[in-house]
LOVOKOL-345315 format. One line per field, with one value per residue: residue number from 1; x, y, z of N, C-alpha, C in turn. Coordinates in steps of 0.05 Angstrom, whole numbers, plus 5000, padded with zeros to 4 digits. Each point is the difference from the previous one (the first is absolute). Layout:
% residues N
num (NUM,...);
n_u (X,...);
n_v (Y,...);
n_w (Z,...);
ca_u (X,...);
ca_v (Y,...);
ca_w (Z,...);
c_u (X,...);
c_v (Y,...);
c_w (Z,...);
END
This chain:
% residues 373
num (1,2,3,4,5,6,7,8,9,10,11,12,13,14,15,16,17,18,19,20,21,22,23,24,25,26,27,28,29,30,31,32,33,34,35,36,37,38,39,40,41,42,43,44,45,46,47,48,49,50,51,52,53,54,55,56,57,58,59,60,61,62,63,64,65,66,67,68,69,70,71,72,73,74,75,76,77,78,79,80,81,82,83,84,85,86,87,88,89,90,91,92,93,94,95,96,97,98,99,100,101,102,103,104,105,106,107,108,109,110,111,112,113,114,115,116,117,118,119,120,121,122,123,124,125,126,127,128,129,130,131,132,133,134,135,136,137,138,139,140,141,142,143,144,145,146,147,148,149,150,151,152,153,154,155,156,157,158,159,160,161,162,163,164,165,166,167,168,169,170,171,172,173,174,175,176,177,178,179,180,181,182,183,184,185,186,187,188,189,190,191,192,193,194,195,196,197,198,199,200,201,202,203,204,205,206,207,208,209,210,211,212,213,214,215,216,217,218,219,220,221,222,223,224,225,226,227,228,229,230,231,232,233,234,235,236,237,238,239,240,241,242,243,244,245,246,247,248,249,250,251,252,253,254,255,256,257,258,259,260,261,262,263,264,265,266,267,268,269,270,271,272,273,274,275,276,277,278,279,280,281,282,283,284,285,286,287,288,289,290,291,292,293,294,295,296,297,298,299,300,301,302,303,304,305,306,307,308,309,310,311,312,313,314,315,316,317,318,319,320,321,322,323,324,325,326,327,328,329,330,331,332,333,334,335,336,337,338,339,340,341,342,343,344,345,346,347,348,349,350,351,352,353,354,355,356,357,358,359,360,361,362,363,364,365,366,367,368,369,370,371,372,373);
n_u (5018,5004,4973,4998,5001,4975,5008,5010,4988,5004,5009,4992,5026,4973,4995,4988,5020,5016,4984,4997,5026,5008,4981,5015,4981,5004,4976,4994,5011,4990,4983,5010,5016,4998,5004,5013,4992,5025,4985,5001,4975,4996,5019,4990,4976,5006,5013,4984,5018,5009,5022,4997,4994,5018,5014,4989,5006,5024,5001,4990,5015,5021,4991,4997,5020,4980,5023,4984,4988,5023,4989,4999,5021,4998,5024,4994,5018,4981,4989,5020,5010,5012,5001,4976,5005,5024,4996,4996,4994,4995,4979,4994,4980,5006,5025,5001,4981,5012,5024,4991,4985,5021,5018,4980,5007,5000,4983,5021,4983,5025,4996,5008,5007,4991,4987,4993,4997,4990,4994,5011,4981,4989,5024,4995,4979,5014,5021,4983,4986,5022,5003,4974,4992,4994,5016,4989,5006,4974,4999,5006,4997,4999,5003,4984,5013,4992,5026,4993,4977,5018,5016,4975,4998,5022,4988,5020,4999,4974,5002,5019,4984,4981,5016,5007,4974,4993,5020,4992,4975,5016,4982,4982,4993,4999,5018,4993,4986,4990,5003,4980,5014,4976,4998,5001,4976,4996,4979,5013,5005,4979,4991,5013,4993,4977,5000,5010,4982,4983,5011,5000,4974,4993,5013,4990,4976,5012,5004,4975,4989,5002,4996,4979,5005,4976,5013,4981,4995,4974,5010,4985,5018,4979,4987,5010,5019,4995,5000,4993,4977,5001,5000,5016,4991,5018,5000,5022,4999,5002,5014,5016,4977,4990,5023,5000,4975,5003,5021,4987,4980,5015,5014,4975,5008,4988,5023,4992,5019,4980,5006,4997,4991,4980,4996,5027,5000,5019,4992,4979,4980,4986,5018,4998,4975,5010,4982,4996,5008,5017,5009,4990,4978,5006,4986,5020,4978,5014,4989,4979,5025,4992,5006,4984,5003,4999,4997,5013,5009,5013,5018,5013,4981,5009,5016,5006,4975,4999,4982,5009,5018,4985,4996,5026,5004,4980,5012,5023,4993,4989,5026,4999,5023,4989,5022,4986,5023,5006,5025,5009,4985,5008,5023,4995,4990,5020,5016,4986,5002,5023,4996,5008,5024,4998,5019,5027,5011,5020,4981,4991,5026,5003,4977,5006,5026,4993,4981,5017,5018,4982,4990,5024,5009,4979,4996,5027,5022,4990,4977,5014,5020,4981,4984,5025,5000);
n_v (4976,5011,4998,5026,4987,4993,4979,5009,4976,5008,4976,4983,4991,4999,4976,5014,5018,4980,4986,5021,5004,4975,5005,5021,5013,4991,5011,4991,4976,5003,5009,4978,5015,4975,5014,4978,5006,4993,4982,5001,5000,4984,5012,5022,4989,4990,5024,4999,4991,5025,4989,4983,5022,5013,4978,4998,5027,4997,4977,5015,5021,4984,4990,5026,5015,4997,4993,4985,5003,4998,5024,5013,4996,5010,5000,5003,5011,5017,4977,4996,4995,5023,4995,4993,5022,4998,4982,4975,5001,5021,4989,5023,5003,5025,4998,4985,5014,5022,4990,4992,5022,5016,4984,5003,5023,5010,5022,5007,5017,5008,4997,5024,4994,5025,4997,4976,5013,5019,4975,5019,4989,4998,4996,4978,5013,5024,4988,4984,5021,5014,4977,5003,4980,5026,4989,4979,5016,4998,4999,5020,4992,5025,4986,5019,4996,5003,4999,4983,4997,5000,4984,4993,5007,4985,5013,5017,4997,5001,5020,5010,4994,5010,5022,4998,4996,5019,5015,4993,5007,5021,5015,5008,5025,5003,4984,5021,4982,5024,4985,5019,4989,5009,4975,4998,5007,4978,5016,5002,5025,4992,5023,4997,4973,5008,5022,4983,4982,5019,5010,4975,4998,5026,4995,4976,5010,5020,4978,5000,4988,4973,5000,5008,4985,4999,4993,4988,4999,4995,4975,4998,5000,5006,4980,4996,5016,4982,4975,5018,4993,4977,4987,5018,5023,5010,5025,4996,5025,4995,5012,4978,4987,5012,4997,4975,4996,5010,4984,4979,5005,5004,4978,4992,4979,4986,5009,5012,4981,4986,5002,4976,4992,5000,4978,5000,5011,5012,5018,4985,4991,5001,5019,4993,5001,4996,4999,4975,4998,5018,4993,5022,4988,5005,5017,5008,5015,5002,5023,5014,5010,4976,4990,4982,5004,4974,5004,4976,4978,4997,4987,5008,5019,4994,4997,5023,4992,5002,4986,5020,4992,4979,5006,5003,4978,4989,5012,4992,4976,5001,5012,5027,4990,4975,4994,4982,5010,4981,4986,5020,5013,4984,5005,5027,5000,4985,5015,5020,4983,4996,4979,4994,4987,5024,4985,5004,5015,4982,4982,5009,5003,4975,4993,5012,4993,4977,5001,5007,4984,4980,5004,5004,4979,4983,5004,5002,4985,4980,5000,5004,4982,4986,5006,5000,4979);
n_w (5000,4976,4997,5007,5025,5004,5011,5022,5005,5024,4996,5018,4998,5007,5008,5020,5002,4999,5015,5015,4997,5006,5018,4995,4988,4976,4996,5024,4996,4975,5020,5012,5015,5011,5022,5000,5026,4998,5012,5027,5009,4978,4987,5010,4994,4978,4999,4978,4983,4998,4990,5020,5015,4988,5001,5025,5003,4990,5014,5021,4994,4995,5022,5011,4991,4983,4992,4988,5023,5010,4998,5022,5016,5025,5011,5026,5015,5000,5004,4983,5025,4994,5026,4992,4985,5013,4981,5007,4974,5016,4987,4987,5017,4994,4997,5023,5011,4991,5004,5024,5002,4993,5014,5016,4989,5024,4994,5014,5009,4999,5026,4996,5025,4998,5022,4991,4977,5014,5008,5014,5017,4976,4990,5012,5010,5002,5012,5012,5003,5006,5013,5002,4984,4995,4982,5011,5019,4997,5027,5015,5025,5004,5021,5003,5022,5025,5001,4979,5015,5019,4986,4994,5026,4992,4980,5004,5027,4997,4983,5015,5021,4983,4995,5026,5005,4982,5009,5024,4991,4993,5010,4982,5009,4975,5014,5017,5013,5009,5021,5003,5019,5007,4992,5027,4990,5014,5002,4978,4997,4988,5009,5024,5000,4990,5016,5017,4993,4998,5021,5009,4990,5007,5021,5003,4992,5012,5013,4989,5021,4999,5026,5013,5022,5011,5023,5014,5025,5005,5000,5020,5018,5015,4993,5024,4988,4981,5008,5021,4990,5012,4978,4989,4990,4981,4993,4984,5002,4975,5019,4997,4997,5021,5012,4989,5006,5022,5002,4988,5016,5022,4993,4997,5015,4980,4994,5023,5004,5003,5025,5011,5025,4981,5014,5001,5024,4986,5018,4991,5017,4977,5001,5026,4990,5025,5018,4992,5026,4999,4976,4990,4994,4975,4988,4982,4994,4979,5007,4992,4997,5006,5024,4992,5026,4997,5026,5004,5008,5022,4983,5021,4997,4976,5021,4991,4997,4974,5016,5017,4984,5004,5025,5003,4985,5014,5019,4989,4994,5024,5002,5000,5012,5001,4987,4986,5004,5017,4997,5012,4985,4978,5012,5002,4975,4991,5013,4988,4979,5011,5016,4977,5004,5013,5008,4998,5021,4993,5001,5023,5006,4988,5012,5025,4998,4990,5017,5019,4990,4996,5023,5013,4984,5005,5028,5005,4996,4985,5014,5022,4994,4991,5021,5013,4983);
ca_u (4983,5016,4981,4999,4977,4980,4997,5022,4995,5023,4988,5021,5005,4991,4983,4974,5004,5008,4976,4980,5010,4999,4972,4990,4996,5024,4999,5009,5029,5015,5001,5008,5028,5002,5026,4998,5020,5010,4998,5023,4996,5005,5027,5006,4988,5011,5028,5012,5016,4985,5000,4980,4974,4998,4995,4975,4981,5003,4985,4971,4993,5000,4978,4975,4997,5005,5016,4987,4978,5011,5012,5023,4998,5023,5005,5015,5011,5000,4996,5025,5021,5023,5020,4992,4996,5020,4994,5023,5018,5009,4985,4979,4975,4989,5012,4995,4972,4996,5013,4985,4974,5002,5008,4976,4985,4985,5010,4997,5005,5015,4992,5023,4993,5016,5013,5018,5023,5017,5007,5030,5007,5000,5002,4996,4975,5006,5020,4989,4981,5017,5014,4981,4995,4973,4995,4973,4979,4987,5001,5005,4984,5017,4980,5005,4986,5019,5017,4998,4978,5012,5020,4987,5000,5025,4999,5026,5013,4984,5009,5026,4997,4987,5020,5017,4986,4999,5026,5006,4986,5006,4974,4990,4976,4975,4994,4995,4973,5005,4979,4999,4987,4996,4996,4977,4989,4977,4997,5011,4981,5001,5006,5029,5013,4995,5016,5028,5004,4999,5026,5019,4996,5008,5030,5010,4992,5020,5023,4991,5002,4982,4972,4998,4980,4999,4989,4997,4977,4987,4990,5012,5018,4984,4971,4985,4996,4978,4976,5007,4984,4998,4975,4988,5013,5003,5011,5025,5005,5027,5011,5019,4986,4989,5024,5008,4980,5003,5026,4999,4981,5013,5021,4988,5020,4990,5022,5013,4992,4989,5014,4992,5011,4980,4979,5013,5020,5027,5011,4980,5005,5000,5026,5013,4982,4983,4993,4975,4980,4993,4994,4972,4991,4996,5000,5004,4988,5003,4978,5004,5012,5003,5005,4978,5012,4981,5015,4987,5010,5024,4995,5001,4972,4990,5019,5020,4989,4992,4972,4988,5004,4974,4982,5013,4996,4972,4995,5013,4984,4974,5001,4998,5025,5011,4999,5011,5016,5027,5004,4997,4971,4988,5009,4984,4973,4999,5001,4975,4979,5006,5015,5025,5024,5003,5029,5015,5005,5015,4981,4984,5015,5001,4973,4994,5018,4993,4977,5010,5016,4982,4982,5015,5006,4977,4979,5010,5023,4996,4979,5009,5020,4987,4984,5017,5020);
ca_v (5024,5026,5020,5008,4990,5018,4994,4987,4992,4992,4976,4982,4977,4975,4982,5012,5021,4989,4987,5021,5010,4979,4996,5024,4996,5008,5029,5013,4996,5015,5028,5001,4993,4998,4999,4980,5005,4976,5000,4992,4986,4971,4993,5010,4982,4973,5001,4988,5018,5019,4992,4979,5013,5013,4978,4990,5018,4998,4976,5005,5017,4984,4979,5014,5019,4990,5019,5005,5019,5021,5019,5011,5002,5012,4992,5019,4987,5021,4989,4986,5017,5000,4982,4972,4997,4982,4973,4985,4996,5027,5014,5016,4988,5013,4988,4972,4994,5009,4981,4974,5003,5005,4976,4983,5010,5023,5025,5015,5028,5006,5021,5012,5016,5024,5001,4976,5005,5020,4992,4999,4978,4974,5006,4975,5004,5014,4985,4976,5008,5010,4977,4984,5005,5009,5008,4990,5012,5022,5025,4997,5015,5014,5001,5024,5000,5008,5024,5010,5019,5024,5011,5014,5029,5012,4991,4997,4977,4977,4994,4988,4974,4986,4995,4980,4974,4996,4992,4974,4981,5004,5006,5028,5002,4992,4972,4995,5007,5009,4992,5016,4981,5012,4978,5001,5027,4998,5021,5024,5017,4995,5025,5005,4980,5006,5023,4992,4984,5019,5013,4980,4993,5021,5002,4976,5003,5017,4982,4984,4971,4984,5003,5005,4987,5010,4979,5001,4985,5014,4979,4998,4976,4979,5001,5011,5029,5006,4987,4992,4979,4975,4992,5027,5009,5030,5010,5016,5018,4994,5025,5000,5002,5027,5017,4996,5014,5030,5009,5002,5022,5026,5005,4994,4980,4973,4980,4993,4972,4994,4978,4996,4978,4979,4999,4996,5019,4988,5000,4992,4976,4976,4997,4978,4977,4999,4974,4992,5000,5028,5014,5003,4998,5026,5004,5027,5000,5026,5011,5028,5018,4988,4973,4989,4981,4983,4988,4978,4995,4983,4975,4982,4995,4978,4977,5004,4997,5024,4998,5026,5013,4997,5023,5025,5002,5004,5030,5015,4994,5012,5028,5015,5003,4977,4999,4975,5009,4990,4974,5004,5003,4974,4984,5012,4991,4970,4995,5008,4982,4972,4998,4987,5013,5026,5009,5012,5029,5003,4997,5023,5022,4999,5007,5028,5015,4996,5018,5029,5009,5001,5022,5025,5007,5001,5019,5025,5011,5002,5019,5028,5009,5004,5025,5023,4999);
ca_w (4999,4999,5005,5027,5014,5011,5029,5014,5027,5016,5013,5013,4985,5015,4984,4995,4983,4973,4989,4991,4973,4979,4992,4986,4972,4985,4994,5023,5004,4982,5008,5027,5008,5028,5014,5021,5020,5011,5029,5014,5026,5002,5007,5027,5020,4998,4999,4976,4986,4983,4972,4997,5000,4975,4980,5004,4988,4971,4991,5003,4978,4975,5001,4998,4977,4973,4984,4974,5005,5017,4982,5014,5030,5014,5027,5016,5024,5020,5028,5009,5010,4982,5010,4993,4971,4988,5006,5011,4979,4996,4980,5012,4995,4975,4976,5001,4991,4974,4983,5002,4987,4972,4988,4998,4979,5007,4995,5025,4999,5025,5017,5012,5023,5000,5027,5003,4982,5012,5028,5004,5017,4986,4971,4986,4984,4976,4986,4988,4979,4977,4985,4987,4971,4997,4972,4990,5017,4986,5016,5030,5020,5021,5023,5018,5027,5021,4997,4973,4999,5012,4982,4977,5008,4993,4973,4988,5012,4992,4973,5001,5009,4981,4979,5008,4997,4972,4990,5009,4985,4971,4986,5001,5017,4985,5002,5029,5012,5027,5018,5023,5019,5027,5020,5017,5004,5017,5018,4988,4985,4971,4986,5002,4985,4972,4994,5000,4976,4977,5001,4991,4973,4983,5000,4987,4972,4987,4994,4977,5002,4984,5012,5029,5014,5029,5016,5029,5010,5021,5017,5026,5004,5011,4992,5024,4999,4979,5009,5026,5012,4986,4985,4990,4975,4998,4974,5003,4978,4988,4997,4978,4975,4999,4994,4972,4984,5004,4988,4970,4993,5005,4981,4974,4989,5005,4998,5026,5005,5026,5015,5028,5015,5002,5021,5026,5007,4998,5026,5019,5017,4984,4986,5010,5003,5023,5013,4990,5021,5007,4975,4992,4973,4988,4971,4993,4973,4987,4986,4991,5018,5026,5006,5016,5017,5016,5020,5015,5028,5000,4991,5023,5009,4984,5001,4980,4973,4986,4990,5000,4974,4984,5007,4991,4971,4995,5007,4978,4974,5004,5002,4976,4988,4986,4969,4992,4977,5001,5012,5029,5004,4998,5024,5022,4995,5006,5029,5012,4994,5008,5026,4994,5010,4985,4994,5020,4995,4975,4977,4999,4991,4970,4989,5004,4984,4973,4995,5003,4977,4979,5005,4996,4972,4981,5008,5009,4985,4971,4992,5007,4981,4973,5002,5000,4978);
c_u (5017,4982,5002,4977,4981,5000,5025,4993,5027,4992,5023,5003,4993,4980,4972,5001,5008,4977,4980,5008,4995,4971,4986,4995,5024,4999,5007,5030,5014,5002,5009,5029,5001,5030,4996,5023,5008,4998,5026,4995,5006,5027,5008,4989,5013,5030,5014,5018,4984,4998,4979,4973,4995,4995,4971,4979,5001,4986,4971,4991,4998,4978,4974,4994,5008,5016,4987,4978,5009,5013,5026,4995,5025,5003,5014,5005,5001,4995,5027,5019,5025,5022,4996,4999,5021,4995,5026,5021,5013,4989,4978,4972,4987,5011,4995,4971,4994,5011,4984,4974,5003,5010,4976,4979,4981,5014,4995,5008,5015,4988,5025,4992,5019,5016,5021,5024,5020,5007,5031,5010,5002,5003,4994,4976,5007,5019,4989,4981,5015,5012,4981,4997,4971,4992,4971,4978,4985,5000,5006,4981,5019,4980,5009,4984,5018,5014,4998,4978,5009,5019,4988,4998,5025,5006,5027,5013,4985,5006,5027,4999,4987,5020,5021,4989,5000,5028,5008,4985,5005,4974,4995,4974,4975,4995,4994,4972,5006,4975,5004,4983,4998,4992,4975,4991,4976,5002,5011,4978,5003,5007,5029,5016,4998,5019,5029,5006,5000,5026,5022,4999,5011,5031,5011,4995,5021,5024,4994,5004,4981,4972,5002,4976,4998,4986,4997,4979,4990,4988,5012,5016,4982,4970,4983,4994,4977,4975,5005,4984,5000,4974,4985,5016,5002,5012,5025,5002,5028,5013,5020,4987,4990,5024,5008,4979,5003,5026,4998,4981,5013,5022,4991,5018,4990,5024,5014,4989,4990,5015,4989,5011,4980,4981,5012,5021,5027,5015,4981,5006,4999,5025,5014,4983,4981,4994,4972,4977,4990,4992,4970,4993,4993,4999,5001,4992,5001,4976,5005,5010,5007,5010,4979,5012,4980,5018,4985,5010,5024,4994,5000,4972,4987,5019,5023,4990,4990,4972,4986,5003,4976,4982,5011,4998,4972,4994,5010,4981,4972,4999,4995,5025,5009,4997,5015,5017,5029,4999,4996,4970,4987,5005,4983,4971,4996,5000,4974,4978,5004,5015,5025,5023,5005,5027,5012,5002,5016,4982,4983,5014,5001,4973,4996,5018,4995,4976,5009,5014,4981,4981,5012,5006,4976,4981,5010,5021,4995,4977,5010,5023,4989,4986,5017,5021,4993);
c_v (5024,5023,5005,4991,5023,4998,4985,4993,4990,4978,4984,4975,4974,4986,5011,5022,4991,4987,5020,5012,4980,4996,5024,4993,5011,5030,5016,4998,5019,5030,5005,4991,4997,5001,4980,5005,4973,5000,4989,4980,4971,4992,5009,4981,4973,4999,4986,5021,5018,4990,4977,5010,5014,4980,4989,5020,5002,4976,5004,5018,4984,4981,5014,5015,4989,5020,5007,5021,5024,5021,5011,4997,5013,4986,5021,4989,5022,4990,4991,5021,4998,4981,4971,4996,4986,4972,4984,4995,5027,5015,5016,4989,5011,4985,4971,4994,5009,4980,4973,5001,5006,4975,4980,5010,5024,5026,5016,5030,5008,5024,5011,5018,5023,4999,4979,5004,5018,4995,4997,4976,4974,5007,4975,5002,5012,4985,4978,5008,5011,4979,4984,5010,5006,5006,4993,5013,5024,5027,4993,5016,5012,5007,5022,4998,5009,5026,5012,5022,5024,5015,5015,5029,5014,4992,4994,4974,4975,4991,4987,4971,4980,4993,4979,4973,4995,4990,4971,4977,5001,5003,5030,5000,4993,4971,4992,5011,5007,4992,5018,4985,5013,4979,5004,5030,4999,5023,5026,5016,4994,5024,5006,4981,5005,5024,4991,4984,5016,5014,4981,4993,5021,5002,4977,5002,5016,4983,4983,4970,4986,5003,5003,4984,5010,4978,5007,4980,5014,4979,5001,4974,4977,5004,5010,5028,5008,4988,4989,4977,4974,4997,5025,5008,5031,5005,5016,5017,4996,5027,5001,5003,5030,5019,4998,5015,5030,5009,5001,5022,5028,5005,4994,4982,4972,4979,4994,4973,4996,4975,4999,4976,4977,5003,4995,5022,4987,4999,4990,4973,4976,4994,4974,4976,5001,4972,4992,4999,5029,5017,5000,4993,5027,4999,5030,5002,5029,5010,5029,5017,4988,4972,4991,4976,4985,4984,4979,5000,4983,4971,4980,4994,4977,4977,5004,4995,5026,5002,5027,5014,4997,5024,5027,5004,5006,5030,5016,4998,5013,5030,5015,5002,4980,5003,4975,5005,4987,4973,5002,5002,4973,4981,5009,4990,4970,4995,5009,4980,4971,5001,4984,5015,5025,5010,5012,5030,5007,5000,5027,5025,4999,5007,5030,5017,4997,5018,5029,5009,5002,5026,5027,5005,5004,5023,5028,5012,5004,5021,5029,5010,5004,5026,5024,5001,5021);
c_w (5001,5009,5031,5013,5008,5031,5010,5029,5013,5020,5013,4981,5015,4983,4992,4979,4972,4987,4989,4974,4978,4990,4988,4970,4984,4993,5025,5004,4979,5006,5028,5004,5030,5011,5022,5020,5013,5032,5013,5023,5001,5007,5026,5022,5000,5001,4976,4988,4982,4971,4996,5001,4974,4978,5001,4988,4969,4989,5002,4977,4974,4999,4995,4977,4974,4983,4974,5004,5018,4984,5013,5029,5009,5027,5015,5028,5023,5028,5011,5010,4984,5010,4992,4969,4984,5009,5008,4979,4992,4977,5013,4993,4974,4976,4999,4990,4972,4980,4999,4983,4969,4986,4995,4978,5006,4992,5026,4996,5026,5015,5014,5022,5002,5027,5002,4981,5014,5030,5004,5016,4985,4969,4983,4981,4973,4982,4985,4976,4976,4984,4982,4970,4995,4970,4990,5017,4986,5015,5029,5015,5021,5023,5019,5025,5020,4994,4972,4998,5013,4981,4976,5005,4997,4971,4988,5011,4993,4970,4999,5009,4980,4975,5007,4996,4969,4990,5009,4986,4969,4983,5000,5015,4985,4999,5028,5007,5029,5017,5026,5022,5028,5021,5015,5005,5019,5022,4990,4985,4969,4984,5001,4984,4971,4992,4998,4975,4975,4998,4990,4971,4982,4998,4984,4971,4985,4991,4976,5004,4982,5010,5029,5012,5029,5016,5029,5009,5025,5021,5028,5005,5010,4991,5024,5000,4981,5008,5029,5012,4983,4986,4992,4975,5001,4973,5006,4974,4989,4992,4975,4973,4996,4993,4971,4981,5001,4986,4969,4991,5002,4979,4971,4984,5006,4999,5024,5008,5029,5013,5028,5011,5001,5022,5029,5005,5000,5027,5022,5013,4981,4984,5009,5006,5023,5010,4991,5020,5005,4976,4997,4972,4989,4970,4995,4971,4989,4984,4994,5023,5027,4999,5019,5017,5017,5020,5015,5029,5000,4991,5025,5011,4985,4999,4980,4971,4988,4989,4998,4973,4981,5006,4992,4970,4993,5005,4977,4975,5003,5003,4974,4984,4983,4970,4991,4974,4998,5012,5030,5008,4999,5024,5025,4997,5007,5032,5013,4997,5010,5027,4997,5013,4985,4997,5024,4997,4976,4974,4999,4992,4969,4989,5001,4982,4971,4992,5000,4975,4976,5001,4993,4972,4983,5006,5008,4981,4972,4993,5006,4982,4972,5001,4999,4979,4979);
END
């Protein structure tokens, strides 16, 4: 896919997220570029070697994602402490994973972390990326978060830092997509975030990049903050979507790419799994401007079984929000109609996320970009 994507979801490289992507329709895949974040917790818990953990993730990606139907994917490693990114064979996790997956036939779009490139405490990130062969890569993503968003307020210094990255990659800026990533904006003023993003876009636009994407998420770290009571529901206003809509309207620019973190907070409690006895049943269902969240109760109340998911699915299907438009929707509908085993939390992440990506592209992103084109 040489064409610039319409949507860049930032997801975890876990089985549920990979399955959600693999079950997207081909037309959705063709317009979507997922960035899969490599998790860390398994090797930390089991004390396996890092390289063994990375090999297991590469195998999982290779088993789940069909190369023939996968247009483009990206991997990033922002969860990994820089002290752990050199594997036991002394190769950097970036170059090792990139080579493993490209050798298997995938086209990976490199994500270059601005802050990580300029990290004076660890030059291995920069050195390993410089040594890679990127001749077949259609474009790059330069991820701006953390200090990068502060440096934009010093334009000359920021441009110098970007120029250093371009020289290291041996590419021109028109081959780089800039991802402005504000990460967690829960509780922040949408107006202030929008104003800041517009300032950042205007400055970066002057550099003439390939394209610009904006990303954030407004999900609380715990579902308890959104739905405080068991066996109840609530709506979460999707601030990131509203900010993107207002940004393209105010700039009269439909080409600003939408990006988000799917249906799970990247810094939330679910990032590390949790306990099956205390975890709550839940379904997060993307609808117009909102996330409709149906919360159940701890699985421990049902002896660890997931039978409550039937009733939760029924609430979603019987609500005004349900649209039978995706593979994920078909699974939710099936669960609402039968008391058969409704699947694990990992399965539900794949159903909810598959619906989310499909809904965002078909119902939000494509209609709005066509309207303002």
